[in-house]
N, CA, C and O atoms as a GROMACS GRO file, in nm:
protein
  440
    1UNK      N    1   0.085  -0.117   0.000
    1UNK     CA    2   0.000   0.000   0.000
    1UNK      C    3   0.090   0.124   0.000
    1UNK      O    4   0.186   0.132   0.077
    2UNK      N    5   0.060   0.217  -0.083
    2UNK     CA    6   0.137   0.341  -0.094
    2UNK      C    7   0.099   0.439   0.018
    2UNK      O    8  -0.009   0.430   0.077
    3UNK      N    9   0.187   0.530   0.046
    3UNK     CA   10   0.167   0.632   0.150
    3UNK      C   11   0.035   0.706   0.128
    3UNK      O   12  -0.044   0.722   0.221
    4UNK      N   13   0.012   0.750   0.006
    4UNK     CA   14  -0.110   0.828  -0.023
    4UNK      C   15  -0.236   0.743  -0.003
    4UNK      O   16  -0.340   0.795   0.038
    5UNK      N   17  -0.226   0.614  -0.030
    5UNK     CA   18  -0.340   0.525  -0.008
    5UNK      C   19  -0.372   0.513   0.142
    5UNK      O   20  -0.488   0.509   0.182
    6UNK      N   21  -0.267   0.507   0.222
    6UNK     CA   22  -0.286   0.499   0.366
    6UNK      C   23  -0.348   0.628   0.419
    6UNK      O   24  -0.438   0.624   0.504
    7UNK      N   25  -0.301   0.742   0.370
    7UNK     CA   26  -0.357   0.871   0.411
    7UNK      C   27  -0.504   0.879   0.370
    7UNK      O   28  -0.586   0.924   0.450
    8UNK      N   29  -0.537   0.839   0.252
    8UNK     CA   30  -0.678   0.839   0.207
    8UNK      C   31  -0.765   0.751   0.296
    8UNK      O   32  -0.875   0.790   0.334
    9UNK      N   33  -0.714   0.632   0.329
    9UNK     CA   34  -0.788   0.540   0.415
    9UNK      C   35  -0.810   0.603   0.553
    9UNK      O   36  -0.920   0.597   0.608
   10UNK      N   37  -0.705   0.664   0.608
   10UNK     CA   38  -0.717   0.729   0.738
   10UNK      C   39  -0.819   0.842   0.734
   10UNK      O   40  -0.901   0.856   0.825
   11UNK      N   41  -0.815   0.924   0.629
   11UNK     CA   42  -0.910   1.034   0.617
   11UNK      C   43  -1.053   0.984   0.599
   11UNK      O   44  -1.147   1.043   0.652
   12UNK      N   45  -1.070   0.876   0.525
   12UNK     CA   46  -1.203   0.816   0.508
   12UNK      C   47  -1.257   0.770   0.643
   12UNK      O   48  -1.373   0.795   0.676
   13UNK      N   49  -1.173   0.703   0.720
   13UNK     CA   50  -1.216   0.659   0.853
   13UNK      C   51  -1.244   0.778   0.944
   13UNK      O   52  -1.343   0.778   1.017
   14UNK      N   53  -1.157   0.879   0.940
   14UNK     CA   54  -1.175   0.997   1.024
   14UNK      C   55  -1.308   1.066   0.995
   14UNK      O   56  -1.374   1.116   1.086
   15UNK      N   57  -1.347   1.068   0.868
   15UNK     CA   58  -1.473   1.132   0.829
   15UNK      C   59  -1.595   1.058   0.881
   15UNK      O   60  -1.704   1.116   0.886
   16UNK      N   61  -1.580   0.931   0.919
   16UNK     CA   62  -1.696   0.852   0.962
   16UNK      C   63  -1.711   0.844   1.114
   16UNK      O   64  -1.818   0.808   1.163
   17UNK      N   65  -1.607   0.875   1.188
   17UNK     CA   66  -1.617   0.863   1.334
   17UNK      C   67  -1.681   0.988   1.394
   17UNK      O   68  -1.664   1.098   1.341
   18UNK      N   69  -1.756   0.971   1.504
   18UNK     CA   70  -1.815   1.088   1.569
   18UNK      C   71  -1.707   1.179   1.627
   18UNK      O   72  -1.600   1.132   1.666
   19UNK      N   73  -1.735   1.306   1.632
   19UNK     CA   74  -1.639   1.405   1.682
   19UNK      C   75  -1.697   1.473   1.806
   19UNK      O   76  -1.817   1.501   1.812
   20UNK      N   77  -1.612   1.500   1.904
   20UNK     CA   78  -1.658   1.565   2.026
   20UNK      C   79  -1.717   1.702   1.998
   20UNK      O   80  -1.820   1.739   2.054
   21UNK      N   81  -1.654   1.777   1.911
   21UNK     CA   82  -1.699   1.913   1.885
   21UNK      C   83  -1.830   1.920   1.808
   21UNK      O   84  -1.889   2.028   1.798
   22UNK      N   85  -1.876   1.809   1.753
   22UNK     CA   86  -2.004   1.807   1.681
   22UNK      C   87  -2.122   1.784   1.775
   22UNK      O   88  -2.238   1.802   1.738
   23UNK      N   89  -2.091   1.743   1.898
   23UNK     CA   90  -2.198   1.717   1.995
   23UNK      C   91  -2.264   1.582   1.975
   23UNK      O   92  -2.371   1.557   2.031
   24UNK      N   93  -2.204   1.494   1.897
   24UNK     CA   94  -2.265   1.364   1.870
   24UNK      C   95  -2.215   1.254   1.963
   24UNK      O   96  -2.256   1.138   1.949
   25UNK      N   97  -2.129   1.287   2.058
   25UNK     CA   98  -2.078   1.188   2.153
   25UNK      C   99  -2.139   1.219   2.290
   25UNK      O  100  -2.121   1.328   2.344
   26UNK      N  101  -2.211   1.120   2.344
   26UNK     CA  102  -2.270   1.135   2.477
   26UNK      C  103  -2.234   1.012   2.559
   26UNK      O  104  -2.242   0.899   2.509
   27UNK      N  105  -2.194   1.032   2.681
   27UNK     CA  106  -2.168   0.921   2.772
   27UNK      C  107  -2.039   0.846   2.743
   27UNK      O  108  -2.023   0.733   2.789
   28UNK      N  109  -1.950   0.905   2.670
   28UNK     CA  110  -1.823   0.840   2.641
   28UNK      C  111  -1.722   0.872   2.751
   28UNK      O  112  -1.731   0.977   2.815
   29UNK      N  113  -1.626   0.782   2.772
   29UNK     CA  114  -1.522   0.810   2.871
   29UNK      C  115  -1.413   0.898   2.814
   29UNK      O  116  -1.315   0.927   2.883
   30UNK      N  117  -1.426   0.940   2.690
   30UNK     CA  118  -1.327   1.026   2.628
   30UNK      C  119  -1.378   1.169   2.620
   30UNK      O  120  -1.499   1.193   2.619
   31UNK      N  121  -1.288   1.261   2.614
   31UNK     CA  122  -1.320   1.401   2.590
   31UNK      C  123  -1.220   1.454   2.488
   31UNK      O  124  -1.118   1.390   2.462
   32UNK      N  125  -1.250   1.567   2.433
   32UNK     CA  126  -1.155   1.626   2.339
   32UNK      C  127  -1.034   1.673   2.419
   32UNK      O  128  -1.050   1.741   2.520
   33UNK      N  129  -0.914   1.637   2.375
   33UNK     CA  130  -0.794   1.675   2.451
   33UNK      C  131  -0.775   1.826   2.459
   33UNK      O  132  -0.807   1.899   2.365
   34UNK      N  133  -0.722   1.870   2.571
   34UNK     CA  134  -0.689   2.010   2.590
   34UNK      C  135  -0.580   2.048   2.490
   34UNK      O  136  -0.495   1.966   2.457
   35UNK      N  137  -0.582   2.171   2.441
   35UNK     CA  138  -0.486   2.213   2.339
   35UNK      C  139  -0.341   2.202   2.389
   35UNK      O  140  -0.252   2.170   2.311
   36UNK      N  141  -0.318   2.229   2.517
   36UNK     CA  142  -0.183   2.216   2.571
   36UNK      C  143  -0.140   2.069   2.573
   36UNK      O  144  -0.022   2.039   2.551
   37UNK      N  145  -0.233   1.978   2.600
   37UNK     CA  146  -0.201   1.834   2.598
   37UNK      C  147  -0.164   1.790   2.457
   37UNK      O  148  -0.072   1.710   2.440
   38UNK      N  149  -0.234   1.840   2.357
   38UNK     CA  150  -0.203   1.807   2.218
   38UNK      C  151  -0.064   1.859   2.182
   38UNK      O  152   0.014   1.789   2.118
   39UNK      N  153  -0.034   1.981   2.224
   39UNK     CA  154   0.097   2.040   2.196
   39UNK      C  155   0.209   1.957   2.260
   39UNK      O  156   0.308   1.925   2.195
   40UNK      N  157   0.191   1.923   2.388
   40UNK     CA  158   0.293   1.844   2.459
   40UNK      C  159   0.308   1.706   2.394
   40UNK      O  160   0.420   1.658   2.378
   41UNK      N  161   0.198   1.645   2.358
   41UNK     CA  162   0.202   1.514   2.292
   41UNK      C  163   0.283   1.521   2.163
   41UNK      O  164   0.369   1.437   2.138
   42UNK      N  165   0.255   1.621   2.083
   42UNK     CA  166   0.328   1.636   1.956
   42UNK      C  167   0.476   1.664   1.977
   42UNK      O  168   0.560   1.620   1.899
   43UNK      N  169   0.510   1.738   2.083
   43UNK     CA  170   0.651   1.766   2.112
   43UNK      C  171   0.728   1.639   2.149
   43UNK      O  172   0.842   1.620   2.108
   44UNK      N  173   0.664   1.552   2.226
   44UNK     CA  174   0.734   1.438   2.284
   44UNK      C  175   0.691   1.303   2.228
   44UNK      O  176   0.721   1.201   2.289
   45UNK      N  177   0.623   1.301   2.115
   45UNK     CA  178   0.572   1.176   2.059
   45UNK      C  179   0.684   1.076   2.028
   45UNK      O  180   0.661   0.956   2.028
   46UNK      N  181   0.803   1.125   2.002
   46UNK     CA  182   0.914   1.038   1.965
   46UNK      C  183   0.990   0.983   2.085
   46UNK      O  184   1.084   0.905   2.068
   47UNK      N  185   0.951   1.021   2.206
   47UNK     CA  186   1.025   0.979   2.325
   47UNK      C  187   0.964   0.853   2.386
   47UNK      O  188   0.854   0.812   2.350
   48UNK      N  189   1.039   0.794   2.478
   48UNK     CA  190   0.994   0.671   2.543
   48UNK      C  191   1.029   0.679   2.691
   48UNK      O  192   1.146   0.670   2.727
   49UNK      N  193   0.928   0.696   2.775
   49UNK     CA  194   0.951   0.708   2.919
   49UNK      C  195   1.006   0.580   2.979
   49UNK      O  196   1.063   0.582   3.088
   50UNK      N  197   0.988   0.468   2.908
   50UNK     CA  198   1.043   0.341   2.956
   50UNK      C  199   1.195   0.334   2.936
   50UNK      O  200   1.258   0.237   2.978
   51UNK      N  201   1.253   0.434   2.873
   51UNK     CA  202   1.398   0.440   2.852
   51UNK      C  203   1.453   0.568   2.917
   51UNK      O  204   1.487   0.663   2.847
   52UNK      N  205   1.462   0.570   3.052
   52UNK     CA  206   1.504   0.692   3.121
   52UNK      C  207   1.651   0.726   3.102
   52UNK      O  208   1.695   0.835   3.140
   53UNK      N  209   1.729   0.635   3.046
   53UNK     CA  210   1.870   0.665   3.020
   53UNK      C  211   1.881   0.756   2.898
   53UNK      O  212   1.948   0.859   2.902
   54UNK      N  213   1.814   0.718   2.791
   54UNK     CA  214   1.817   0.799   2.669
   54UNK      C  215   1.734   0.926   2.685
   54UNK      O  216   1.775   1.033   2.640
   55UNK      N  217   1.619   0.914   2.749
   55UNK     CA  218   1.526   1.027   2.762
   55UNK      C  219   1.516   1.071   2.908
   55UNK      O  220   1.408   1.075   2.966
   56UNK      N  221   1.631   1.105   2.967
   56UNK     CA  222   1.634   1.141   3.110
   56UNK      C  223   1.551   1.266   3.139
   56UNK      O  224   1.495   1.278   3.248
   57UNK      N  225   1.542   1.358   3.044
   57UNK     CA  226   1.462   1.479   3.066
   57UNK      C  227   1.315   1.444   3.085
   57UNK      O  228   1.245   1.509   3.163
   58UNK      N  229   1.269   1.342   3.016
   58UNK     CA  230   1.129   1.300   3.029
   58UNK      C  231   1.108   1.236   3.166
   58UNK      O  232   1.004   1.254   3.228
   59UNK      N  233   1.207   1.161   3.212
   59UNK     CA  234   1.199   1.103   3.347
   59UNK      C  235   1.192   1.214   3.452
   59UNK      O  236   1.117   1.203   3.549
   60UNK      N  237   1.269   1.322   3.434
   60UNK     CA  238   1.263   1.436   3.525
   60UNK      C  239   1.125   1.502   3.520
   60UNK      O  240   1.071   1.541   3.623
   61UNK      N  241   1.070   1.514   3.400
   61UNK     CA  242   0.936   1.571   3.384
   61UNK      C  243   0.832   1.486   3.458
   61UNK      O  244   0.745   1.539   3.526
   62UNK      N  245   0.843   1.353   3.443
   62UNK     CA  246   0.750   1.264   3.514
   62UNK      C  247   0.761   1.286   3.665
   62UNK      O  248   0.660   1.294   3.734
   63UNK      N  249   0.884   1.296   3.714
   63UNK     CA  250   0.905   1.317   3.857
   63UNK      C  251   0.843   1.449   3.903
   63UNK      O  252   0.780   1.454   4.008
   64UNK      N  253   0.860   1.555   3.824
   64UNK     CA  254   0.800   1.684   3.858
   64UNK      C  255   0.648   1.676   3.864
   64UNK      O  256   0.586   1.730   3.956
   65UNK      N  257   0.589   1.609   3.767
   65UNK     CA  258   0.442   1.596   3.764
   65UNK      C  259   0.394   1.518   3.886
   65UNK      O  260   0.294   1.555   3.949
   66UNK      N  261   0.464   1.410   3.920
   66UNK     CA  262   0.424   1.328   4.036
   66UNK      C  263   0.435   1.409   4.165
   66UNK      O  264   0.347   1.401   4.251
   67UNK      N  265   0.541   1.487   4.179
   67UNK     CA  266   0.557   1.571   4.298
   67UNK      C  267   0.444   1.674   4.304
   67UNK      O  268   0.385   1.694   4.410
   68UNK      N  269   0.414   1.739   4.192
   68UNK     CA  270   0.307   1.839   4.190
   68UNK      C  271   0.171   1.776   4.224
   68UNK      O  272   0.094   1.833   4.301
   69UNK      N  273   0.143   1.660   4.166
   69UNK     CA  274   0.016   1.594   4.195
   69UNK      C  275   0.008   1.549   4.340
   69UNK      O  276  -0.098   1.558   4.402
   70UNK      N  277   0.118   1.501   4.394
   70UNK     CA  278   0.116   1.455   4.533
   70UNK      C  279   0.094   1.572   4.630
   70UNK      O  280   0.039   1.552   4.738
   71UNK      N  281   0.136   1.692   4.592
   71UNK     CA  282   0.109   1.809   4.675
   71UNK      C  283  -0.042   1.837   4.679
   71UNK      O  284  -0.095   1.876   4.783
   72UNK      N  285  -0.110   1.816   4.567
   72UNK     CA  286  -0.255   1.837   4.563
   72UNK      C  287  -0.327   1.743   4.659
   72UNK      O  288  -0.430   1.778   4.717
   73UNK      N  289  -0.271   1.622   4.675
   73UNK     CA  290  -0.333   1.521   4.761
   73UNK      C  291  -0.264   1.509   4.896
   73UNK      O  292  -0.292   1.415   4.972
   74UNK      N  293  -0.176   1.601   4.928
   74UNK     CA  294  -0.104   1.605   5.055
   74UNK      C  295  -0.032   1.474   5.085
   74UNK      O  296  -0.031   1.427   5.199
   75UNK      N  297   0.028   1.414   4.983
   75UNK     CA  298   0.103   1.290   5.001
   75UNK      C  299   0.232   1.318   5.075
   75UNK      O  300   0.302   1.416   5.045
   76UNK      N  301   0.264   1.234   5.170
   76UNK     CA  302   0.386   1.253   5.248
   76UNK      C  303   0.509   1.205   5.172
   76UNK      O  304   0.617   1.265   5.182
   77UNK      N  305   0.494   1.097   5.095
   77UNK     CA  306   0.606   1.041   5.018
   77UNK      C  307   0.562   1.025   4.873
   77UNK      O  308   0.504   0.922   4.837
   78UNK      N  309   0.588   1.124   4.789
   78UNK     CA  310   0.544   1.116   4.649
   78UNK      C  311   0.605   0.997   4.577
   78UNK      O  312   0.725   0.972   4.585
   79UNK      N  313   0.520   0.925   4.506
   79UNK     CA  314   0.566   0.813   4.424
   79UNK      C  315   0.458   0.786   4.320
   79UNK      O  316   0.340   0.810   4.344
   80UNK      N  317   0.499   0.737   4.206
   80UNK     CA  318   0.401   0.704   4.105
   80UNK      C  319   0.461   0.692   3.966
   80UNK      O  320   0.582   0.705   3.947
   81UNK      N  321   0.374   0.667   3.871
   81UNK     CA  322   0.411   0.654   3.731
   81UNK      C  323   0.310   0.729   3.647
   81UNK      O  324   0.194   0.742   3.685
   82UNK      N  325   0.353   0.778   3.533
   82UNK     CA  326   0.262   0.832   3.434
   82UNK      C  327   0.247   0.724   3.327
   82UNK      O  328   0.347   0.678   3.272
   83UNK      N  329   0.126   0.686   3.299
   83UNK     CA  330   0.103   0.579   3.202
   83UNK      C  331   0.022   0.631   3.084
   83UNK      O  332  -0.032   0.742   3.087
   84UNK      N  333   0.017   0.550   2.981
   84UNK     CA  334  -0.050   0.593   2.858
   84UNK      C  335  -0.198   0.559   2.856
   84UNK      O  336  -0.269   0.603   2.766
   85UNK      N  337  -0.245   0.482   2.951
   85UNK     CA  338  -0.386   0.447   2.948
   85UNK      C  339  -0.430   0.371   3.071
   85UNK      O  340  -0.351   0.337   3.159
   86UNK      N  341  -0.560   0.344   3.076
   86UNK     CA  342  -0.620   0.279   3.191
   86UNK      C  343  -0.570   0.138   3.215
   86UNK      O  344  -0.549   0.100   3.330
   87UNK      N  345  -0.550   0.061   3.110
   87UNK     CA  346  -0.506  -0.077   3.129
   87UNK      C  347  -0.370  -0.082   3.195
   87UNK      O  348  -0.350  -0.155   3.293
   88UNK      N  349  -0.275  -0.005   3.144
   88UNK     CA  350  -0.142  -0.002   3.204
   88UNK      C  351  -0.149   0.049   3.347
   88UNK      O  352  -0.081  -0.004   3.434
   89UNK      N  353  -0.228   0.151   3.372
   89UNK     CA  354  -0.242   0.204   3.507
   89UNK      C  355  -0.297   0.099   3.602
   89UNK      O  356  -0.248   0.084   3.714
   90UNK      N  357  -0.399   0.026   3.559
   90UNK     CA  358  -0.459  -0.076   3.644
   90UNK      C  359  -0.362  -0.190   3.671
   90UNK      O  360  -0.355  -0.240   3.784
   91UNK      N  361  -0.287  -0.231   3.571
   91UNK     CA  362  -0.189  -0.339   3.590
   91UNK      C  363  -0.082  -0.296   3.692
   91UNK      O  364  -0.047  -0.374   3.781
   92UNK      N  365  -0.032  -0.175   3.678
   92UNK     CA  366   0.069  -0.126   3.772
   92UNK      C  367   0.011  -0.116   3.913
   92UNK      O  368   0.077  -0.150   4.010
   93UNK      N  369  -0.113  -0.068   3.924
   93UNK     CA  370  -0.176  -0.056   4.056
   93UNK      C  371  -0.195  -0.194   4.120
   93UNK      O  372  -0.170  -0.210   4.239
   94UNK      N  373  -0.238  -0.291   4.042
   94UNK     CA  374  -0.256  -0.426   4.096
   94UNK      C  375  -0.121  -0.487   4.138
   94UNK      O  376  -0.111  -0.548   4.244
   95UNK      N  377  -0.020  -0.469   4.056
   95UNK     CA  378   0.113  -0.520   4.089
   95UNK      C  379   0.167  -0.455   4.216
   95UNK      O  380   0.218  -0.522   4.306
   96UNK      N  381   0.153  -0.322   4.223
   96UNK     CA  382   0.203  -0.250   4.341
   96UNK      C  383   0.126  -0.292   4.466
   96UNK      O  384   0.184  -0.317   4.571
   97UNK      N  385  -0.006  -0.300   4.452
   97UNK     CA  386  -0.087  -0.341   4.566
   97UNK      C  387  -0.054  -0.481   4.613
   97UNK      O  388  -0.045  -0.507   4.733
   98UNK      N  389  -0.035  -0.573   4.519
   98UNK     CA  390  -0.002  -0.710   4.559
   98UNK      C  391   0.137  -0.716   4.621
   98UNK      O  392   0.160  -0.793   4.713
   99UNK      N  393   0.229  -0.636   4.571
   99UNK     CA  394   0.364  -0.632   4.630
   99UNK      C  395   0.360  -0.577   4.772
   99UNK      O  396   0.427  -0.630   4.861
  100UNK      N  397   0.284  -0.472   4.793
  100UNK     CA  398   0.273  -0.414   4.927
  100UNK      C  399   0.202  -0.511   5.021
  100UNK      O  400   0.242  -0.525   5.137
  101UNK      N  401   0.100  -0.577   4.972
  101UNK     CA  402   0.027  -0.673   5.054
  101UNK      C  403   0.120  -0.786   5.096
  101UNK      O  404   0.120  -0.827   5.212
  102UNK      N  405   0.199  -0.837   5.002
  102UNK     CA  406   0.292  -0.945   5.034
  102UNK      C  407   0.394  -0.898   5.136
  102UNK      O  408   0.430  -0.973   5.226
  103UNK      N  409   0.440  -0.775   5.123
  103UNK     CA  410   0.536  -0.720   5.218
  103UNK      C  411   0.474  -0.713   5.357
  103UNK      O  412   0.535  -0.754   5.455
  104UNK      N  413   0.354  -0.660   5.365
  104UNK     CA  414   0.286  -0.648   5.493
  104UNK      C  415   0.258  -0.786   5.550
  104UNK      O  416   0.278  -0.810   5.669
  105UNK      N  417   0.213  -0.877   5.466
  105UNK     CA  418   0.183  -1.013   5.509
  105UNK      C  419   0.307  -1.080   5.567
  105UNK      O  420   0.301  -1.139   5.675
  106UNK      N  421   0.418  -1.072   5.496
  106UNK     CA  422   0.542  -1.132   5.542
  106UNK      C  423   0.590  -1.060   5.668
  106UNK      O  424   0.635  -1.123   5.763
  107UNK      N  425   0.582  -0.930   5.667
  107UNK     CA  426   0.628  -0.849   5.781
  107UNK      C  427   0.548  -0.884   5.908
  107UNK      O  428   0.605  -0.894   6.016
  108UNK      N  429   0.418  -0.901   5.894
  108UNK     CA  430   0.334  -0.928   6.010
  108UNK      C  431   0.358  -1.065   6.073
  108UNK      O  432   0.336  -1.084   6.192
  109UNK      N  433   0.403  -1.160   5.992
  109UNK     CA  434   0.416  -1.296   6.042
  109UNK      C  435   0.560  -1.343   6.065
  109UNK      O  436   0.583  -1.462   6.082
  110UNK      N  437   0.655  -1.252   6.065
  110UNK     CA  438   0.793  -1.293   6.090
  110UNK      C  439   0.844  -1.236   6.220
  110UNK      O  440   0.959  -1.259   6.257
   0.00000   0.00000   0.00000
């Protein structure tokens, strides 16, 4: 498939999906992204937060965001991850919770 064919296919699909700004989406878990979020996404689309050695500035940015968010919630020890979606967030939360539970479980019985 040629580049132009792929672009045509994408535009055809884009023309058929509902758009937030048209008012045709109700009850969806999505919203139209904030313009600043779109700008940031486009700036950093080529980066990979899973590679903090190559993209250390992005790791610093993640740390800053986590510290700022933890201040909003009065967290005593800021910690966390920025993820790309709900599934990844839920998996990390389950893993962290099970790790903490195992630690507490072992700690309580030794």
